[in-house]
C-alpha positions as CSV (number, residue, x, y, z in Angstrom):
1,X,135.1,112.8,32.8
2,X,132.9,115.5,34.3
3,X,133.8,116.8,37.8
4,X,131.2,118.0,40.2
5,X,131.7,120.6,42.9
6,X,129.6,121.8,45.8
7,X,128.9,125.5,45.7
8,X,130.2,127.1,48.9
9,X,126.8,128.7,49.7
10,X,125.0,125.3,49.5
11,X,127.5,123.3,51.5
12,X,126.2,124.3,55.0
13,X,122.6,123.5,54.0
14,X,123.5,120.1,52.6
15,X,125.5,119.3,55.8
16,X,122.5,120.1,57.9
17,X,120.2,117.9,55.8
18,X,122.7,115.0,56.0
19,X,122.8,115.4,59.8
20,X,119.1,115.3,60.1
21,X,118.9,112.2,58.0
22,X,121.5,110.5,60.2
23,X,119.4,111.2,63.3
24,X,116.3,109.4,62.0
25,X,112.7,110.5,62.3
26,X,111.1,112.3,65.2
27,X,108.2,109.8,65.4
28,X,108.1,106.2,66.5
29,X,107.8,103.7,63.7
30,X,104.9,101.8,65.2
31,X,101.8,102.4,67.4
32,X,102.2,99.4,69.7
33,X,105.2,98.1,71.6
34,X,105.5,95.5,74.4
35,X,107.6,95.5,77.5
36,X,108.1,92.3,79.6
37,X,108.1,92.9,83.3
38,X,107.3,90.5,86.2
39,X,104.4,89.4,88.3
40,X,101.6,91.9,89.1
41,X,102.4,91.6,92.8
42,X,106.1,92.5,92.3
43,X,107.9,95.7,91.5
44,X,108.7,95.3,87.8
45,X,105.0,95.3,86.7
46,X,104.1,98.8,88.2
47,X,107.4,100.2,86.9
48,X,106.4,99.0,83.4
49,X,103.0,100.8,83.9
50,X,104.9,104.0,84.9
51,X,107.0,103.9,81.8
52,X,103.9,103.3,79.7
53,X,102.2,106.4,81.1
54,X,105.2,108.6,80.5
55,X,105.7,107.4,76.9
56,X,102.0,108.1,76.3
57,X,102.5,111.7,77.3
58,X,105.1,112.2,74.6
59,X,103.5,110.0,71.9
60,X,99.7,110.1,72.4
61,X,99.0,107.6,69.6
62,X,101.4,105.0,70.9
63,X,100.6,102.1,73.4
64,X,103.2,100.3,75.4
65,X,101.6,97.0,76.4
66,X,102.7,95.6,79.8
67,X,103.4,91.8,79.8
68,X,103.3,89.9,83.1
69,X,106.1,87.3,83.3
70,X,108.0,85.1,85.7
71,X,110.9,87.7,85.7
72,X,114.4,88.3,84.3
73,X,115.2,84.9,82.8
74,X,111.9,84.6,80.9
75,X,112.2,88.3,79.8
76,X,115.6,87.8,78.2
77,X,114.3,84.7,76.4
78,X,111.3,86.7,75.1
79,X,113.6,89.4,73.9
80,X,115.9,86.9,72.2
81,X,113.0,85.4,70.4
82,X,111.6,88.7,69.2
83,X,108.4,88.4,71.2
84,X,108.7,91.7,73.1
85,X,110.5,95.0,72.4
86,X,111.8,95.8,75.8
87,X,112.2,94.2,79.2
88,X,113.1,94.8,82.8
89,X,115.8,92.5,84.1
90,X,118.4,92.2,86.8
91,X,121.8,93.2,85.6
92,X,123.4,90.0,86.9
93,X,121.0,87.9,84.9
94,X,121.7,90.0,81.8
95,X,125.4,89.4,82.4
96,X,124.8,85.6,82.5
97,X,122.8,85.8,79.3
98,X,125.5,87.9,77.5
99,X,128.3,85.5,78.7
100,X,126.3,82.2,78.3
101,X,126.9,81.4,82.0
102,X,124.8,80.1,84.9
103,X,121.1,79.5,83.9
104,X,122.2,80.5,80.3
105,X,125.1,78.0,80.2
106,X,125.8,77.3,76.5
107,X,122.9,79.6,75.4
108,X,124.5,83.0,75.0
109,X,122.1,85.8,74.1
110,X,123.8,88.4,71.9
111,X,120.9,90.5,70.5
112,X,120.1,92.4,73.6
113,X,121.2,96.0,74.2
114,X,121.0,98.3,77.2
115,X,118.7,101.3,77.5
116,X,119.1,102.5,81.2
117,X,119.8,101.4,84.7
118,X,116.7,102.0,86.8
119,X,117.1,101.2,90.5
120,X,119.1,99.0,93.0
121,X,118.0,95.7,94.3
122,X,119.6,94.6,97.5
123,X,120.7,91.1,98.4
124,X,118.9,90.7,101.8
125,X,119.7,88.0,104.3
126,X,116.9,87.6,106.9
127,X,117.1,85.4,109.9
128,X,114.8,84.5,112.8
129,X,116.0,86.5,115.7
130,X,115.6,83.6,118.2
131,X,118.3,81.6,116.2
132,X,121.0,84.0,117.4
133,X,122.3,84.4,113.8
134,X,124.1,87.7,113.6
135,X,126.9,87.1,111.0
136,X,127.3,85.1,107.8
137,X,129.5,82.7,109.7
138,X,126.6,82.0,112.0
139,X,124.7,80.5,109.1
140,X,126.9,77.3,109.2
141,X,124.9,74.3,110.1
142,X,121.5,76.0,109.7
143,X,118.6,75.6,107.3
144,X,118.9,78.4,104.8
145,X,116.5,79.1,101.9
146,X,118.7,80.1,99.0
147,X,116.1,80.6,96.3
148,X,114.9,78.3,93.5
149,X,117.6,76.7,91.6
150,X,118.7,78.8,88.6
151,X,117.0,81.9,90.0
152,X,118.9,85.2,90.4
153,X,118.6,84.9,94.2
154,X,120.2,81.4,94.1
155,X,123.3,82.7,92.3
156,X,123.5,85.7,94.6
157,X,123.3,83.4,97.6
158,X,125.9,81.0,96.3
159,X,128.4,83.8,95.4
160,X,128.1,85.6,98.7
161,X,128.1,82.5,101.0
162,X,131.0,81.0,99.0
163,X,133.2,84.0,99.5
164,X,132.1,83.9,103.2
165,X,133.2,80.3,103.2
166,X,129.9,78.9,104.5
167,X,128.1,77.7,101.3
168,X,129.2,74.1,101.8
169,X,128.3,74.2,105.5
170,X,124.6,75.2,105.3
171,X,121.5,73.0,104.8
172,X,120.3,74.3,101.4
173,X,116.6,74.9,101.0
174,X,115.8,75.5,97.3
175,X,112.6,77.5,97.6
176,X,111.5,80.9,96.4
177,X,111.1,83.9,98.7
178,X,107.4,83.6,99.1
179,X,107.6,80.0,100.3
180,X,110.7,80.8,102.4
181,X,108.7,83.5,104.4
182,X,106.0,81.0,105.1
183,X,108.5,78.4,106.2
184,X,110.2,81.0,108.5
185,X,107.0,82.0,110.0
186,X,106.3,78.3,110.9
187,X,109.8,78.0,112.3
188,X,111.0,75.4,109.7
189,X,113.9,77.4,108.4
190,X,116.5,79.6,110.1
191,X,117.1,82.2,107.5
192,X,116.5,83.1,103.8
193,X,118.1,85.2,101.1
194,X,116.1,87.4,98.8
195,X,117.2,89.9,96.2
196,X,114.7,92.7,96.1
197,X,114.1,96.5,96.2
198,X,114.1,98.2,99.6
199,X,112.1,97.9,101.7
200,X,110.3,94.8,100.7
201,X,106.7,94.8,101.8
202,X,106.5,91.1,102.3
203,X,109.5,91.1,104.6
204,X,107.8,94.0,106.6
205,X,104.7,91.9,106.9
206,X,106.7,88.9,108.0
207,X,108.6,91.0,110.6
208,X,105.3,91.9,112.2
209,X,104.5,88.3,112.8
210,X,107.9,86.9,113.9
211,X,111.0,88.7,115.1
212,X,113.7,88.8,112.5
213,X,117.1,90.3,112.0
214,X,119.0,91.5,108.9
215,X,122.4,89.8,108.6
216,X,125.1,92.1,107.3
217,X,127.6,91.3,104.5
218,X,130.8,92.6,106.2
219,X,132.6,95.4,104.3
220,X,135.7,93.3,103.5
221,X,133.4,90.6,101.9
222,X,131.5,93.4,100.0
223,X,134.8,94.5,98.5
224,X,135.7,90.9,97.5
225,X,132.4,90.5,95.8
226,X,132.7,93.8,94.0
227,X,136.2,92.8,92.9
228,X,135.1,89.4,91.7
229,X,131.8,90.2,89.9
230,X,131.2,93.2,87.7
231,X,127.5,93.4,88.5
232,X,127.7,93.9,92.3
233,X,127.8,97.3,93.9
234,X,128.3,98.2,97.6
235,X,125.1,99.0,99.4
236,X,123.7,100.0,102.7
237,X,120.3,99.0,104.3
238,X,119.4,102.1,106.2
239,X,118.1,101.8,109.7
240,X,114.4,101.2,110.3
241,X,113.6,99.7,107.0
242,X,112.1,96.7,108.8
243,X,110.4,96.3,112.3
244,X,113.2,95.9,114.9
245,X,116.0,96.9,112.5
246,X,117.4,99.9,114.3
247,X,120.9,100.0,112.8
248,X,122.4,100.5,109.4
249,X,123.4,97.3,107.7
250,X,126.3,96.7,105.2
251,X,125.1,94.9,102.1
252,X,125.6,94.4,98.3
253,X,123.2,95.3,95.5
254,X,122.6,94.6,91.9
255,X,120.6,96.8,89.6
256,X,117.3,96.5,87.7
257,X,117.9,97.6,84.1
258,X,115.8,98.3,81.0
259,X,117.0,96.5,77.9
260,X,115.7,96.1,74.3
261,X,115.8,93.3,71.7
262,X,116.2,93.2,67.9
263,X,112.6,94.3,67.3
264,X,113.3,97.9,68.5
265,X,115.0,100.0,65.8
266,X,117.9,102.3,66.7
267,X,115.7,105.4,66.1
268,X,112.9,104.0,68.2
269,X,115.3,103.2,71.0
270,X,116.7,106.8,70.7
271,X,113.3,108.4,70.9
272,X,112.1,106.2,73.8
273,X,115.2,106.7,75.8
274,X,115.1,110.5,75.2
275,X,111.5,110.9,76.3
276,X,111.6,108.4,79.1
277,X,114.9,109.3,80.7
278,X,115.7,112.8,79.4
279,X,114.5,114.2,82.7
280,X,115.3,111.5,85.4
281,X,114.0,113.7,88.2
282,X,110.6,113.9,86.6
283,X,110.5,110.2,85.9
284,X,111.4,109.6,89.6
285,X,108.1,111.1,90.6
286,X,106.2,108.4,88.8
287,X,107.3,105.6,91.1
288,X,109.2,105.6,94.5
289,X,111.7,103.0,93.1
290,X,112.8,105.5,90.4
291,X,113.2,108.5,92.8
292,X,117.0,108.4,93.1
293,X,117.8,108.2,89.4
294,X,120.4,110.7,88.1
295,X,122.1,111.2,84.7
296,X,125.1,109.3,86.1
297,X,123.1,106.4,87.5
298,X,121.4,105.7,84.2
299,X,124.4,103.9,82.8
300,X,125.8,102.4,86.0
301,X,126.6,98.7,86.2
302,X,125.3,98.0,82.7
303,X,126.5,94.4,81.8
304,X,125.4,94.5,78.1
305,X,126.4,97.0,75.4
306,X,124.5,100.2,75.6
307,X,122.4,100.5,72.4
308,X,123.4,103.1,69.9
309,X,120.1,104.9,70.1
310,X,120.2,104.9,73.9
311,X,123.8,106.1,73.9
312,X,122.9,109.1,71.7
313,X,120.0,110.0,73.9
314,X,122.0,109.8,77.1
315,X,124.7,112.0,75.6
316,X,122.1,114.7,75.0
317,X,120.9,114.8,78.6
318,X,122.2,118.1,80.1
């Protein structure tokens, strides 16, 4: 039997070649990709546009198509079915999908991996000022819009108000935020709950037409929520975010995250993550919602497994 030996002089060269092979190519494998976002009137769609522009700077021959969708639930279904490459979703909705819970009960999605955490979305509780509602306990016996059934806002509302021990005591109005604001303006509901980036322009517009107040989630309840659910994070609504809101408000937040599905190869995920998030401060200049991103925040509160390509790219960020 013949024996083969590596010449000492050749060994370093071969190791370098092997390392380069393991890293994959330096070019994306396709010229078109698709990212699922949200409605054009929301935040996710323009964020998708910002990501597309940045990617174009690094890969001039590549197009990132922006798909308008109904939001996180539809986006995860599109990823699962291989109809898009990436998607913007709320981290709590991604958690439900990975665990097969809530709106994904019995329909666990296992082929989605994380790329980066983008920005916080605060659970905001808005009440008509004339109602005198100032605390979560004051919501008892009132008409409260808690979001459409099986929406992210609905589960946020249920979890927060259950811990506050008022969920069973309110008159539930299962309507979305847009309809809730119209109902509040007409005086047909007392308060609504809406999970959104800060400040929300629709709430600002509402507050110019009718006096509202932002109801705090007391710090002890914030801690209970954070301890009970892995996707919540303590938050603060700074003063003067909305007309008439002159004090800082205690709240909880979830995070908007970027995820990918089975259509995106490990090397493509690596290259996209590296070029999109290699300089988080530069990316932050592309949209106000991304302005507070840091190296540490990019992997915060990620409820699904970080993709191998994304992990490698984040590890290289200085």
